[in-house]
MDTraj code that builds the backbone (N, CA, C; nanometers):
import mdtraj as md
import numpy as np

residues = "MET THR LYS GLU VAL ASP PHE LYS LEU VAL GLU GLN LEU CYS GLY ILE PHE CYS THR GLU GLU GLU ILE SER GLY ILE LEU GLY ILE THR LYS MET THR LEU ARG ASN ARG ILE LYS GLU VAL TYR GLY TRP GLU THR THR PHE PRO ILE LEU TYR GLU LYS TRP SER SER LYS GLY LYS MET SER ILE ARG ARG GLU GLN PHE SER LEU ALA MET LYS GLY ASN GLU ARG LEU LEU ILE TRP LEU GLY LYS GLN VAL LEU ASP GLN ARG ASP LYS ASN GLU VAL GLY PHE ASP PRO ASN ARG PRO ALA VAL PHE LYS LEU ALA MET GLY LYS THR ILE GLU ARG GLU LYS ASP GLU ASP ASP GLU".split()
xyz = np.array([
    [-2.4947, 3.1362, 1.3266],
    [-2.5708, 3.0289, 1.2661],
    [-2.4792, 2.9104, 1.2351],
    [-2.5232, 2.7918, 1.2722],
    [-2.4435, 2.6716, 1.2523],
    [-2.4651, 2.6166, 1.1123],
    [-2.3550, 2.5908, 1.0455],
    [-2.3631, 2.5351, 0.9102],
    [-2.3817, 2.3840, 0.9202],
    [-2.4845, 2.3333, 0.8520],
    [-2.5113, 2.1893, 0.8501],
    [-2.4061, 2.1189, 0.7641],
    [-2.3694, 1.9990, 0.8047],
    [-2.2721, 1.9199, 0.7290],
    [-2.3418, 1.7937, 0.6790],
    [-2.3301, 1.7697, 0.5505],
    [-2.3870, 1.6499, 0.4886],
    [-2.2878, 1.5351, 0.5094],
    [-2.3095, 1.4573, 0.6157],
    [-2.2145, 1.3511, 0.6482],
    [-2.2192, 1.2341, 0.5512],
    [-2.3281, 1.2199, 0.4779],
    [-2.3327, 1.1184, 0.3722],
    [-2.2317, 1.1557, 0.2630],
    [-2.2245, 1.2847, 0.2313],
    [-2.1277, 1.3339, 0.1342],
    [-1.9851, 1.3184, 0.1883],
    [-1.9658, 1.3501, 0.3158],
    [-1.8335, 1.3339, 0.3779],
    [-1.7899, 1.1882, 0.3675],
    [-1.8819, 1.0965, 0.3937],
    [-1.8505, 0.9533, 0.3836],
    [-1.8090, 0.9165, 0.2408],
    [-1.8817, 0.9672, 0.1428],
    [-1.8483, 0.9380, 0.0023],
    [-1.7125, 0.9963, -0.0350],
    [-1.6843, 1.1161, 0.0120],
    [-1.5554, 1.1794, -0.0184],
    [-1.4399, 1.1050, 0.0475],
    [-1.4613, 1.0551, 0.1679],
    [-1.3591, 0.9719, 0.2322],
    [-1.3377, 0.8438, 0.1516],
    [-1.4452, 0.7928, 0.0937],
    [-1.4385, 0.6703, 0.0145],
    [-1.3566, 0.6841, -0.1122],
    [-1.3362, 0.8086, -0.1583],
    [-1.2484, 0.8300, -0.2738],
    [-1.1200, 0.9009, -0.2312],
    [-1.0901, 0.8933, -0.1015],
    [-0.9636, 0.9358, -0.0418],
    [-0.9371, 1.0862, -0.0485],
    [-1.0431, 1.1678, -0.0420],
    [-1.0241, 1.3123, -0.0317],
    [-0.9644, 1.3431, 0.1054],
    [-0.8833, 1.4451, 0.1115],
    [-0.8239, 1.4852, 0.2387],
    [-0.9241, 1.5678, 0.3196],
    [-0.8910, 1.5889, 0.4456],
    [-0.9761, 1.6715, 0.5320],
    [-0.9884, 1.8128, 0.4747],
    [-0.8797, 1.8638, 0.4223],
    [-0.8802, 1.9975, 0.3629],
    [-0.9709, 2.0021, 0.2396],
    [-0.9622, 1.9003, 0.1552],
    [-1.0468, 1.8958, 0.0358],
    [-1.1942, 1.8838, 0.0729],
    [-1.2241, 1.7998, 0.1694],
    [-1.3631, 1.7819, 0.2131],
    [-1.4178, 1.9128, 0.2686],
    [-1.3399, 1.9784, 0.3523],
    [-1.3828, 2.1080, 0.4080],
    [-1.4080, 2.2081, 0.2964],
    [-1.3205, 2.2122, 0.1985],
    [-1.3358, 2.3043, 0.0862],
    [-1.4612, 2.2757, 0.0055],
    [-1.4882, 2.1488, -0.0198],
    [-1.6081, 2.1098, -0.0945],
    [-1.7340, 2.1497, -0.0182],
    [-1.7302, 2.1333, 0.1139],
    [-1.8457, 2.1681, 0.1980],
    [-1.8579, 2.3186, 0.2220],
    [-1.7503, 2.3917, 0.1920],
    [-1.7521, 2.5365, 0.2139],
    [-1.7380, 2.5750, 0.3596],
    [-1.6650, 2.4936, 0.4364],
    [-1.6429, 2.5212, 0.5788],
    [-1.4940, 2.5054, 0.6098],
    [-1.4540, 2.5471, 0.7276],
    [-1.3149, 2.5288, 0.7690],
    [-1.2960, 2.3881, 0.8252],
    [-1.1702, 2.3486, 0.8342],
    [-1.1411, 2.2181, 0.8953],
    [-1.1883, 2.2149, 1.0402],
    [-1.1741, 2.3267, 1.1103],
    [-1.2170, 2.3336, 1.2506],
    [-1.3675, 2.3136, 1.2617],
    [-1.4432, 2.3740, 1.1701],
    [-1.5889, 2.3560, 1.1715],
    [-1.6230, 2.2092, 1.1465],
    [-1.5562, 2.1469, 1.0510],
    [-1.5794, 2.0045, 1.0236],
    [-1.5510, 1.9211, 1.1488],
    [-1.4399, 1.9487, 1.2128],
    [-1.4031, 1.8743, 1.3346],
    [-1.5088, 1.8936, 1.4447],
    [-1.5562, 2.0164, 1.4597],
    [-1.6581, 2.0447, 1.5620],
    [-1.7890, 1.9730, 1.5318],
    [-1.8314, 1.9733, 1.4049],
    [-1.9563, 1.9051, 1.3680],
    [-1.9441, 1.7545, 1.3902],
    [-1.8268, 1.6993, 1.3627],
    [-1.8045, 1.5554, 1.3863],
    [-1.8267, 1.5246, 1.5339],
    [-1.7697, 1.6059, 1.6207],
    [-1.7843, 1.5837, 1.7649],
    [-1.9299, 1.6005, 1.8100],
    [-2.0006, 1.6974, 1.7521],
    [-2.1412, 1.7203, 1.7877],
    [-2.2290, 1.6024, 1.7447],
    [-2.2022, 1.5473, 1.6273],
    [-2.2877, 1.4416, 1.5720],
    [-2.2467, 1.3029, 1.6204],
    [-2.1157, 1.2767, 1.6288],
    [-2.0677, 1.1412, 1.6578],
    [-2.0115, 1.1236, 1.7986],
    [-2.0033, 1.2297, 1.8735],
    [-1.9532, 1.2199, 2.0102],
    [-1.8160, 1.2834, 2.0235],
    [-1.7860, 1.3274, 2.1439],
    [-1.6634, 1.4030, 2.1679],
    [-1.5362, 1.3220, 2.1487],
    [-1.5458, 1.1901, 2.1592],
    [-1.4259, 1.1078, 2.1421],
    [-1.3965, 1.0786, 1.9947],
    [-1.4911, 1.1114, 1.9073],
    [-1.4756, 1.0822, 1.7650],
    [-1.4028, 1.1959, 1.6945],
    [-1.3049, 1.1601, 1.6137],
    [-1.2254, 1.2582, 1.5403],
    [-1.2337, 1.2293, 1.3902],
    [-1.1882, 1.3233, 1.3096],
    [-1.1878, 1.3032, 1.1653],
    [-1.1062, 1.1788, 1.1274],
    [-0.9844, 1.1595, 1.1821],
    [-0.9088, 1.0394, 1.1438],
    [-0.9827, 0.9084, 1.1735],
    [-1.0599, 0.9045, 1.2809],
    [-1.1365, 0.7830, 1.3127],
    [-1.2417, 0.7580, 1.2052],
    [-1.3168, 0.8616, 1.1690],
    [-1.4184, 0.8466, 1.0644],
    [-1.3535, 0.8185, 0.9292],
    [-1.2432, 0.8849, 0.9009],
    [-1.1744, 0.8674, 0.7728],
    [-1.1288, 0.7228, 0.7560],
    [-1.0713, 0.6667, 0.8602],
    [-1.0257, 0.5274, 0.8537],
    [-1.1434, 0.4335, 0.8242],
    [-1.2530, 0.4576, 0.8913],
    [-1.3725, 0.3736, 0.8725],
    [-1.4291, 0.3898, 0.7311],
    [-1.4462, 0.5139, 0.6879],
    [-1.5131, 0.5394, 0.5608],
    [-1.4226, 0.5181, 0.4396],
    [-1.2939, 0.5396, 0.4539],
    [-1.2050, 0.5184, 0.3392],
    [-1.1851, 0.3690, 0.3120],
    [-1.2160, 0.2849, 0.4103],
    [-1.2012, 0.1403, 0.3902],
    [-1.2934, 0.0900, 0.2791],
    [-1.4069, 0.1575, 0.2575],
    [-1.4971, 0.1197, 0.1478],
    [-1.4291, 0.1431, 0.0128],
    [-1.3553, 0.2522, 0.0020],
    [-1.2814, 0.2800, -0.1208],
    [-1.1720, 0.1776, -0.1445],
    [-1.1018, 0.1418, -0.0375],
    [-0.9973, 0.0390, -0.0491],
    [-1.0580, -0.0934, -0.0935],
    [-1.1722, -0.1265, -0.0378],
    [-1.2394, -0.2508, -0.0740],
    [-1.2790, -0.2497, -0.2216],
    [-1.3242, -0.1370, -0.2723],
    [-1.3622, -0.1263, -0.4130],
    [-1.2419, -0.1462, -0.5042],
    [-1.1295, -0.0864, -0.4670],
    [-1.0065, -0.1038, -0.5458],
    [-0.9644, -0.2502, -0.5442],
    [-0.9654, -0.3106, -0.4263],
    [-0.9266, -0.4510, -0.4130],
    [-1.0189, -0.5405, -0.4967],
    [-1.1480, -0.5132, -0.4937],
    [-1.2450, -0.5920, -0.5706],
    [-1.2149, -0.5824, -0.7201],
    [-1.1868, -0.4624, -0.7679],
    [-1.1580, -0.4428, -0.9101],
    [-1.0262, -0.5105, -0.9491],
    [-0.9247, -0.5004, -0.8642],
    [-0.7976, -0.5681, -0.8913],
    [-0.8187, -0.7192, -0.9005],
    [-0.8941, -0.7730, -0.8072],
    [-0.9206, -0.9167, -0.8054],
    [-0.9960, -0.9572, -0.9321],
    [-1.0936, -0.8776, -0.9702],
    [-1.1719, -0.9064, -1.0898],
    [-1.0827, -0.9077, -1.2141],
    [-0.9959, -0.8085, -1.2261],
    [-0.9045, -0.8033, -1.3408],
    [-0.8078, -0.9216, -1.3397],
    [-0.7602, -0.9582, -1.2212],
    [-0.6696, -1.0727, -1.2108],
    [-0.7406, -1.2005, -1.2542],
    [-0.8647, -1.2177, -1.2117],
    [-0.9398, -1.3385, -1.2476],
    [-0.9749, -1.3426, -1.3965],
    [-0.9698, -1.2263, -1.4616],
    [-0.9932, -1.2213, -1.6068],
    [-0.8640, -1.2468, -1.6841],
    [-0.7546, -1.2752, -1.6118],
    [-0.6299, -1.3136, -1.6781],
    [-0.5209, -1.2090, -1.6794],
    [-0.5361, -1.0997, -1.6068],
    [-0.4303, -0.9997, -1.6014],
    [-0.3124, -1.0586, -1.5235],
    [-0.2099, -1.1006, -1.5976],
    [-0.0967, -1.1717, -1.5382],
    [-0.0232, -1.0888, -1.4337],
    [-0.0042, -0.9603, -1.4607],
    [0.0664, -0.8747, -1.3640],
    [-0.0090, -0.8678, -1.2315],
    [-0.1413, -0.8543, -1.2391],
    [-0.2200, -0.8476, -1.1157],
    [-0.2215, -0.9827, -1.0443],
    [-0.2237, -1.0921, -1.1192],
    [-0.2176, -1.2235, -1.0556],
    [-0.0875, -1.2395, -0.9769],
    [0.0233, -1.1986, -1.0376],
    [0.1537, -1.2080, -0.9692],
    [0.1548, -1.1163, -0.8474],
    [0.1083, -0.9934, -0.8651],
    [0.1087, -0.8972, -0.7547],
    [0.0219, -0.9466, -0.6393],
    [-0.0993, -0.9942, -0.6721],
    [-0.1883, -1.0441, -0.5664],
    [-0.1281, -1.1661, -0.4976],
    [-0.0617, -1.2518, -0.5750],
    [0.0052, -1.3669, -0.5144],
    [0.1093, -1.3236, -0.4127],
    [0.1828, -1.2202, -0.4453],
    [0.2852, -1.1695, -0.3529],
    [0.2210, -1.1033, -0.2307],
    [0.1127, -1.0276, -0.2522],
    [0.0494, -0.9556, -0.1427],
    [-0.0321, -1.0458, -0.0510],
    [-0.1104, -1.1345, -0.1111],
    [-0.2066, -1.2130, -0.0334],
    [-0.1482, -1.3476, 0.0101],
    [-0.0742, -1.4096, -0.0788],
    [-0.0244, -1.5445, -0.0509],
    [0.1212, -1.5469, -0.0058],
    [0.1805, -1.4288, 0.0099],
    [0.3188, -1.4151, 0.0547],
    [0.4165, -1.4861, -0.0396],
    [0.3825, -1.4909, -0.1689],
    [0.4717, -1.5503, -0.2672],
    [0.5824, -1.4501, -0.2989],
    [0.6970, -1.5011, -0.3344],
    [0.8116, -1.4150, -0.3647],
    [0.8835, -1.4674, -0.4887],
    [0.9550, -1.3770, -0.5569],
    [1.0439, -1.4186, -0.6639],
    [1.1597, -1.4919, -0.5983],
    [1.2023, -1.6002, -0.6595],
    [1.3082, -1.6815, -0.6000],
    [1.4399, -1.6494, -0.6673],
    [1.5346, -1.6021, -0.5909],
    [1.6693, -1.5749, -0.6400],
    [1.7647, -1.6667, -0.5657],
    [1.8165, -1.7650, -0.6367],
    [1.9078, -1.8594, -0.5732],
    [2.0494, -1.8309, -0.6178],
    [2.1375, -1.8267, -0.5224],
    [2.2791, -1.8149, -0.5511],
    [2.3435, -1.9382, -0.4920],
    [2.3975, -2.0192, -0.5786],
    [2.4578, -2.1440, -0.5314],
    [2.6089, -2.1335, -0.5282],
    [2.6692, -2.2214, -0.4513],
    [2.8146, -2.2261, -0.4419],
    [2.8558, -2.3723, -0.4396],
    [2.9411, -2.4091, -0.5312],
    [2.9925, -2.5462, -0.5385],
    [3.1385, -2.5418, -0.4963],
    [3.1726, -2.5985, -0.3794],
    [3.3103, -2.5913, -0.3311],
    [3.4080, -2.6682, -0.4206],
    [3.3596, -2.7580, -0.5047],
    [3.4480, -2.8343, -0.5929],
    [3.4782, -2.7619, -0.7232],
    [3.4130, -2.6512, -0.7426],
    [3.4321, -2.5742, -0.8652],
    [3.4975, -2.4423, -0.8280],
    [3.6092, -2.4087, -0.8903],
    [3.6758, -2.2831, -0.8528],
    [3.5887, -2.1621, -0.8866],
    [3.5844, -2.0696, -0.7940],
    [3.5067, -1.9481, -0.8159],
    [3.5899, -1.8505, -0.8976],
    [3.5283, -1.7923, -0.9977],
    [3.5965, -1.6947, -1.0826],
    [3.5171, -1.5651, -1.0750],
    [3.5885, -1.4585, -1.0477],
    [3.5249, -1.3274, -1.0386],
    [3.5832, -1.2372, -1.1453],
    [3.4975, -1.1696, -1.2189],
    [3.5433, -1.0707, -1.3161],
    [3.5259, -0.9341, -1.2527],
    [3.6312, -0.8605, -1.2462],
    [3.6262, -0.7276, -1.1878],
    [3.5941, -0.6253, -1.2959],
    [3.5466, -0.5130, -1.2529],
    [3.5092, -0.4070, -1.3459],
    [3.6291, -0.3587, -1.4262],
    [3.7495, -0.3768, -1.3706],
    [3.8703, -0.3305, -1.4390],
    [3.9134, -0.4293, -1.5478],
    [3.8393, -0.5397, -1.5636],
    [3.8723, -0.6359, -1.6671],
    [3.9617, -0.7495, -1.6189],
    [4.0026, -0.7465, -1.4933],
    [4.0868, -0.8534, -1.4396],
    [4.0001, -0.9697, -1.3952],
    [4.0536, -1.0888, -1.4036],
    [3.9836, -1.2076, -1.3560],
    [4.0605, -1.2625, -1.2368],
    [3.9880, -1.2941, -1.1305],
    [4.0497, -1.3487, -1.0105],
    [3.9886, -1.4845, -0.9849],
    [4.0744, -1.5829, -0.9598],
    [4.0246, -1.7165, -0.9283],
    [4.0401, -1.7392, -0.7789],
    [3.9385, -1.7981, -0.7189],
    [3.9424, -1.8245, -0.5750],
    [4.0361, -1.9405, -0.5489],
    [4.1239, -1.9179, -0.4516],
    [4.2117, -2.0265, -0.4130],
    [4.1350, -2.1245, -0.3264],
    [4.1678, -2.2532, -0.3417],
    [4.1019, -2.3548, -0.2599],
    [4.1570, -2.3506, -0.1183],
    [4.0674, -2.3639, -0.0221],
    [4.1080, -2.3756, 0.1173],
    [4.1329, -2.5215, 0.1482],
    [4.1949, -2.5447, 0.2617],
    [4.2150, -2.6827, 0.3050],
    [4.0813, -2.7540, 0.3240],
    [3.9797, -2.6784, 0.3654],
    [3.8466, -2.7355, 0.3889],
    [3.7804, -2.7817, 0.2594],
    [3.8214, -2.7239, 0.1446],
    [3.7622, -2.7593, 0.0167],
    [3.8050, -2.9003, -0.0296],
    [3.9146, -2.9497, 0.0198],
    [3.9649, -3.0791, -0.0275],
    [3.9150, -3.1945, 0.0509],
])
top = md.Topology()
chain = top.add_chain()
for i, resn in enumerate(residues, 1):
    res = top.add_residue(resn, chain, resSeq=i)
    for name in ("N", "CA", "C"):
        top.add_atom(name, md.element.get_by_symbol(name[0]), res)
traj = md.Trajectory(xyz[None], top)
């Protein structure tokens, strides 16, 4: 006897990022049975990873929507994070060098070393 699979439930479980093993366990079937039912219902070229990618995207969209909503309500950390992710913004770390100013390095041993000027510096 063939066990029926509730694919609406499978879609919802993918939407909250359940694994294939977890979904099979919830349905009370083996992973192989789940894979076979997918092929019977959606075609032989369709696999669990294909459906998972499609159906889990709804969960990703929900997370993104909530993050955006929190950022728009003034969550500074999320605004910065979204700026980096979406707008390619980055923290700016500038290291400058002035050839007219002698470079001084403090070593961990407590010694100080001053950079000698090159002929090019003058």
